[in-house]
C-alpha positions as CSV (number, residue, x, y, z in Angstrom):
1,X,0.0,0.1,-0.1
2,X,2.7,2.4,0.7
3,X,4.6,1.5,-2.3
4,X,1.5,2.1,-4.3
5,X,1.0,5.9,-2.6
6,X,4.8,6.9,-3.2
7,X,4.3,5.7,-6.9
8,X,0.8,8.0,-7.1
9,X,2.7,10.9,-5.6
10,X,5.7,10.7,-7.8
11,X,3.4,10.7,-10.9
12,X,1.8,13.9,-9.9
13,X,5.1,15.4,-9.3
14,X,6.0,14.5,-13.0
15,X,2.9,16.1,-14.2
16,X,3.2,19.0,-11.8
17,X,6.9,19.2,-13.4
18,X,5.6,18.9,-16.8
19,X,2.9,21.9,-16.8
20,X,5.8,24.4,-14.7
21,X,8.6,23.6,-17.0
22,X,7.1,24.9,-20.0
23,X,5.4,27.7,-18.5
24,X,8.8,28.9,-16.9
25,X,10.4,28.8,-20.4
26,X,7.6,31.0,-21.7
27,X,8.0,33.1,-19.1
28,X,11.8,33.7,-19.6
29,X,11.3,34.3,-23.3
30,X,8.7,36.7,-23.1
31,X,11.5,38.9,-21.2
32,X,14.0,41.5,-22.7
33,X,17.9,40.0,-23.3
34,X,20.2,41.0,-21.2
35,X,22.7,43.5,-22.6
36,X,26.4,43.5,-21.7
37,X,27.4,47.0,-20.4
38,X,30.2,48.3,-21.9
39,X,32.5,49.3,-18.6
40,X,35.1,51.9,-20.1
41,X,33.0,54.7,-21.5
42,X,34.6,57.8,-20.5
43,X,34.8,60.3,-23.3
44,X,38.5,60.3,-22.5
45,X,41.0,57.3,-23.5
46,X,44.0,56.3,-21.0
47,X,46.1,58.1,-23.4
48,X,44.0,61.1,-23.3
49,X,43.9,61.1,-19.7
50,X,47.6,60.8,-19.1
51,X,48.1,63.8,-21.8
52,X,45.7,66.0,-19.6
53,X,47.5,65.4,-16.6
54,X,50.5,66.3,-18.3
55,X,49.5,69.2,-19.9
56,X,47.0,70.5,-16.8
57,X,48.6,72.2,-13.8
58,X,51.7,71.0,-12.4
59,X,50.2,70.1,-9.4
60,X,48.0,67.8,-10.9
61,X,50.7,65.8,-12.0
62,X,52.4,66.0,-8.9
63,X,49.2,64.6,-7.0
64,X,49.1,61.6,-9.5
65,X,52.6,60.5,-10.2
66,X,54.3,62.5,-7.4
67,X,56.6,64.3,-9.9
68,X,56.2,67.5,-12.3
69,X,55.1,67.0,-15.9
70,X,59.0,67.7,-17.1
71,X,60.6,65.2,-15.0
72,X,57.5,62.7,-15.7
73,X,58.5,63.2,-19.6
74,X,62.3,62.9,-18.8
75,X,62.2,59.6,-17.1
76,X,59.9,58.1,-19.7
77,X,61.8,59.3,-22.4
78,X,64.8,57.3,-20.8
79,X,63.2,54.0,-20.1
80,X,62.4,54.2,-23.7
81,X,66.3,55.6,-25.3
82,X,67.8,52.9,-22.9
83,X,65.2,50.2,-24.2
84,X,64.1,49.3,-20.6
85,X,60.9,50.0,-21.8
86,X,59.3,50.0,-25.7
87,X,56.2,51.4,-26.7
88,X,53.8,48.7,-27.9
89,X,50.9,48.7,-30.3
90,X,48.5,51.2,-28.6
91,X,50.5,52.1,-25.2
92,X,53.4,54.1,-25.5
93,X,55.9,54.1,-22.3
94,X,54.8,57.2,-21.0
95,X,51.4,55.2,-20.1
96,X,53.4,52.4,-19.1
97,X,55.1,54.7,-16.5
98,X,52.1,56.2,-15.8
99,X,50.4,52.9,-14.7
100,X,53.3,52.2,-12.3
101,X,53.6,55.2,-10.7
102,X,49.9,55.6,-10.0
103,X,50.3,52.5,-8.2
104,X,53.4,53.3,-6.6
105,X,51.9,56.9,-5.6
106,X,48.2,55.5,-4.4
107,X,48.7,52.0,-3.8
108,X,46.4,51.5,-6.6
109,X,44.6,48.1,-6.9
110,X,44.1,46.9,-10.6
111,X,40.6,47.4,-10.3
112,X,41.7,51.4,-9.5
113,X,44.1,51.6,-12.9
114,X,41.3,50.0,-14.9
115,X,39.1,53.2,-13.8
116,X,41.8,55.5,-14.1
117,X,43.2,54.5,-17.3
118,X,40.5,52.8,-19.1
119,X,42.6,49.5,-20.0
120,X,41.6,45.9,-19.2
121,X,43.4,44.1,-15.8
122,X,45.5,41.7,-18.1
123,X,47.1,44.9,-19.9
124,X,48.1,46.8,-16.9
125,X,49.6,43.9,-15.1
126,X,51.5,43.1,-17.9
127,X,53.0,46.7,-18.2
128,X,53.5,46.6,-14.3
129,X,55.3,43.5,-14.4
130,X,57.8,44.8,-16.7
131,X,58.5,47.6,-14.7
132,X,59.0,45.8,-11.6
133,X,61.3,44.1,-13.8
134,X,63.8,46.6,-14.6
135,X,64.1,48.0,-10.7
136,X,67.2,46.2,-10.1
137,X,68.6,47.6,-13.0
138,X,67.4,51.1,-12.2
139,X,68.9,50.9,-8.5
140,X,72.1,49.6,-10.0
141,X,72.1,52.7,-12.5
142,X,70.5,55.7,-9.8
143,X,71.4,54.2,-6.3
144,X,75.4,54.3,-6.4
145,X,77.9,54.2,-3.6
146,X,79.6,57.8,-3.2
147,X,82.7,57.8,-4.9
148,X,84.3,60.7,-2.2
149,X,87.3,62.0,-3.8
150,X,86.4,65.8,-1.6
151,X,85.0,66.2,1.6
152,X,81.0,67.3,0.6
153,X,80.8,71.3,0.9
154,X,78.5,70.8,4.0
155,X,81.1,69.9,5.9
156,X,84.4,71.8,4.2
157,X,82.5,74.9,4.5
158,X,81.3,74.9,8.1
159,X,83.8,75.1,11.1
160,X,81.8,72.9,13.5
161,X,81.8,70.0,11.0
162,X,85.3,70.7,9.6
163,X,88.0,69.0,9.8
164,X,86.3,66.2,12.2
165,X,84.2,64.7,9.9
166,X,86.1,65.4,6.8
167,X,86.3,61.6,5.9
168,X,82.6,61.0,6.6
169,X,80.3,59.8,3.4
170,X,77.0,60.0,4.6
171,X,74.7,58.5,7.1
172,X,72.8,55.3,7.9
173,X,69.6,54.0,9.0
174,X,67.1,51.2,9.4
175,X,63.9,51.5,9.0
176,X,60.7,49.5,8.8
177,X,58.1,48.7,5.6
178,X,54.9,46.9,6.3
179,X,54.8,43.4,4.6
180,X,52.0,41.3,3.5
181,X,52.8,37.8,3.8
182,X,50.7,34.1,4.1
183,X,50.2,33.2,8.0
184,X,52.5,30.3,8.0
185,X,55.7,32.7,7.1
186,X,54.7,35.6,9.4
187,X,56.8,34.8,12.1
188,X,60.1,36.0,11.3
189,X,58.5,39.2,9.9
190,X,56.8,40.5,13.2
191,X,58.5,43.4,14.6
192,X,58.7,44.6,18.4
193,X,55.8,46.2,17.9
194,X,53.5,43.1,16.9
195,X,52.9,43.8,13.2
196,X,54.1,42.4,10.2
197,X,57.6,44.6,8.3
198,X,60.7,44.2,6.1
199,X,63.5,46.0,7.6
200,X,65.2,48.4,5.0
201,X,68.6,49.7,5.4
202,X,69.3,52.9,3.7
203,X,72.4,55.0,3.3
204,X,72.0,58.6,2.0
205,X,74.6,61.4,1.4
206,X,74.5,65.1,2.3
207,X,72.6,66.3,-0.9
208,X,69.7,63.6,0.7
209,X,70.3,61.2,-2.4
210,X,70.1,57.8,-1.4
211,X,73.3,55.8,-2.1
212,X,72.7,52.3,-0.9
213,X,69.3,50.4,-0.1
214,X,69.1,46.9,1.1
215,X,65.4,45.2,1.2
216,X,63.5,42.2,2.2
217,X,65.3,41.6,5.6
218,X,62.3,40.1,8.5
219,X,61.3,42.6,10.7
220,X,62.5,40.7,13.4
221,X,66.1,41.2,12.4
222,X,68.3,43.8,14.0
223,X,69.6,47.0,11.9
224,X,73.2,45.8,13.0
225,X,72.2,42.1,11.5
226,X,71.0,43.9,8.1
227,X,73.9,46.3,8.0
228,X,76.1,43.1,8.2
229,X,74.2,41.4,5.7
230,X,74.7,44.6,3.2
231,X,78.4,44.5,3.9
232,X,78.6,40.7,2.5
233,X,76.7,41.5,-0.5
234,X,78.5,44.4,-2.3
235,X,78.2,47.4,0.1
236,X,81.5,48.8,1.0
237,X,83.3,51.8,2.8
238,X,86.6,52.9,1.5
239,X,89.6,52.8,3.7
240,X,89.8,55.6,6.2
241,X,86.0,56.6,5.8
242,X,83.0,56.4,7.5
243,X,79.4,56.9,8.2
244,X,77.3,58.5,11.0
245,X,74.9,55.9,12.5
246,X,72.4,56.1,15.5
247,X,72.8,53.7,18.7
248,X,71.6,50.6,16.8
249,X,74.4,50.1,15.2
250,X,77.9,49.1,17.0
251,X,80.5,52.0,17.0
252,X,83.3,51.3,15.0
253,X,86.1,53.0,12.6
254,X,83.8,52.9,9.6
255,X,80.5,53.2,11.4
256,X,80.5,55.9,13.9
257,X,77.7,56.1,16.5
258,X,77.0,58.5,19.3
259,X,77.9,58.2,22.7
260,X,75.2,56.1,24.7
261,X,73.9,58.0,27.5
262,X,74.4,61.0,26.4
263,X,72.0,63.9,25.4
264,X,71.7,63.4,21.3
265,X,68.6,64.0,19.5
266,X,68.5,67.3,18.7
267,X,65.5,68.9,20.4
268,X,67.5,68.2,23.6
269,X,69.9,70.7,22.6
270,X,66.6,73.4,21.2
271,X,65.7,76.3,22.8
272,X,66.6,77.0,26.5
273,X,68.3,74.0,26.9
274,X,72.2,74.9,27.8
275,X,75.2,74.4,25.6
276,X,77.2,71.7,25.4
277,X,79.0,70.6,28.8
278,X,81.7,68.4,27.7
279,X,83.2,66.6,24.6
280,X,80.8,63.8,24.5
281,X,77.7,66.2,24.5
282,X,79.2,68.6,21.7
283,X,80.1,65.6,19.8
284,X,77.1,64.0,19.8
285,X,75.2,67.5,18.9
286,X,77.4,67.7,15.9
287,X,76.7,64.0,14.6
288,X,72.9,64.5,15.1
289,X,73.1,67.7,13.1
290,X,74.8,65.5,10.4
291,X,72.9,62.0,10.8
292,X,69.8,64.4,10.4
293,X,70.4,64.0,6.8
294,X,68.9,60.6,6.8
295,X,66.0,60.9,8.7
296,X,65.2,64.0,6.6
297,X,65.5,61.9,3.5
298,X,63.5,58.9,4.6
299,X,60.5,61.2,5.6
300,X,60.6,63.0,2.1
301,X,60.5,59.2,0.4
302,X,57.8,58.2,2.8
303,X,55.8,61.5,2.5
304,X,56.4,61.1,-1.3
305,X,55.4,57.7,-1.4
306,X,53.0,56.9,1.4
307,X,52.7,53.4,0.0
308,X,55.9,52.9,2.0
309,X,52.9,52.9,5.1
310,X,50.9,50.6,4.2
311,X,50.6,46.6,3.1
312,X,50.1,45.7,0.2
313,X,48.8,42.6,-2.0
314,X,51.6,42.1,-4.1
315,X,53.9,39.0,-4.4
316,X,56.3,39.1,-2.1
317,X,58.9,39.5,-4.3
318,X,57.5,42.9,-5.8
319,X,56.7,43.7,-1.9
320,X,60.6,43.3,-1.6
321,X,61.3,45.9,-4.9
322,X,58.7,48.5,-4.0
323,X,61.0,50.3,-1.4
324,X,63.8,50.2,-4.2
325,X,61.6,51.5,-6.9
326,X,60.6,54.4,-4.4
327,X,64.0,55.4,-3.8
328,X,65.1,54.9,-7.3
329,X,62.3,57.5,-8.7
330,X,63.5,59.8,-5.6
331,X,66.8,59.9,-6.7
332,X,65.5,61.1,-9.8
333,X,63.3,63.5,-9.4
334,X,66.0,65.2,-7.3
335,X,68.6,64.7,-10.0
336,X,65.7,66.6,-12.2
337,X,65.9,69.6,-9.5
338,X,62.0,68.2,-8.7
339,X,60.4,70.7,-6.2
340,X,59.4,68.9,-2.3
341,X,58.3,71.9,-0.7
342,X,54.7,71.1,-1.8
343,X,55.0,67.6,-0.1
344,X,54.9,69.8,3.1
345,X,51.1,70.8,3.1
346,X,50.1,67.8,0.8
347,X,47.4,65.6,2.4
348,X,48.4,61.7,2.1
349,X,46.6,60.3,-1.0
350,X,46.5,57.1,1.0
351,X,44.3,57.4,4.1
352,X,46.2,57.3,7.4
353,X,43.9,55.2,8.5
354,X,45.2,52.1,6.7
355,X,48.6,52.9,7.5
356,X,50.5,50.3,10.0
357,X,52.3,50.8,12.9
358,X,56.2,50.0,12.3
359,X,59.0,50.9,14.7
360,X,61.5,53.3,13.3
361,X,64.5,51.7,13.7
362,X,66.6,50.2,17.0
363,X,67.4,52.6,19.8
364,X,70.5,50.1,21.0
365,X,72.9,47.6,20.0
366,X,72.4,44.1,21.0
367,X,75.8,42.9,20.7
368,X,74.7,40.3,18.1
369,X,76.8,40.8,15.3
370,X,80.7,39.5,16.5
371,X,82.1,41.2,13.6
372,X,81.2,44.7,14.6
373,X,81.5,43.6,18.4
374,X,85.0,43.2,17.9
375,X,85.8,46.7,16.3
376,X,84.0,48.5,19.2
377,X,87.3,49.0,20.4
378,X,89.0,50.8,17.7
379,X,85.8,52.4,17.0
380,X,85.8,53.9,20.6
381,X,89.5,55.5,19.9
382,X,88.4,57.1,16.6
383,X,85.5,58.5,18.1
384,X,87.0,60.0,21.0
385,X,89.9,61.4,19.3
386,X,87.3,63.1,16.8
387,X,85.3,64.6,19.9
388,X,88.4,65.9,22.1
389,X,90.0,67.9,18.7
390,X,86.2,69.2,18.6
391,X,86.0,69.7,22.3
392,X,89.3,71.7,22.3
393,X,89.0,74.1,19.8
394,X,85.3,74.8,21.0
395,X,86.5,75.5,24.5
396,X,89.4,78.0,22.9
397,X,86.9,79.3,21.0
398,X,84.2,80.0,23.7
399,X,86.7,81.1,26.5
């Protein structure tokens, strides 16, 4: 009996479906066919939009690409003339360069760039990749170690610094850049603030040009370890020369650090504070004035390219190249006398709420690099000789 009842219910269901399916088909056929709506409907093509920016107000180009139009065109021309990039069917080098600089300047997604430049995601991705592929080449060309034949004029013409710092080539500091990486690889990149970052080493001269960059080290690595790695991979300090470093590094003959436990930061010597009381304080003050160049250079770099303050979704190999790209274009902009004053009051083009809290660098040397620790005694002797000579002249002139 149950089997018979089930069969009747199945037959009833079949009859209902035989009725419903044709009805649904007829209902669907009475609707208008769905139309495909084109996405890029702007009256301006990507090329025309770029020309509008380059030929418009200078500030428009600075906001979009972080440089003036004449500098933008000069760099694009260089990339073409050196055969680093080439014009393709429908997309000239200028547009390719615009894709990359807009991404670098705004942390723009491929969706953002499709809307901005009216090209497909695949096209934009291909050209972004081609520029990432030449960043190492550009770094070798435009981020060069100093070949010092003469003392820099900022030292040679200032009695506060000459002759004491006549062999100084520039300053070095470490800075952290946020990084995005899969959970199973995060542990070494977690810095002392608990966020994820890569520890970058930067060197600059007294013209605020970067002369070296080492990127990709995990956020847990100390500044001294990153410097040691750089020395093992091509960074050189000529015999008798030195760089200024902060307390996160060992004091050695090649890397002169300030005295510990002594006033150092410029604000400690500011208005209302007494003059240096001994040779250590005098040395620390003048050391801080000169080493401030690297802090200023890094400040300008991160203000111009705030992508360095946020996590990105690029592959890890490209996240390592982003700081190098920013340094390259910083140097090129300065080479072409680009203005930096406009950055002072310029609001960030990336929401500050998305900035990642990262360390600024190490405050003390942890004695974690034996090759540096073994040189501290010689470094201390060299620093004392400079500081005592400086103090003798200072007390003589102020007696």
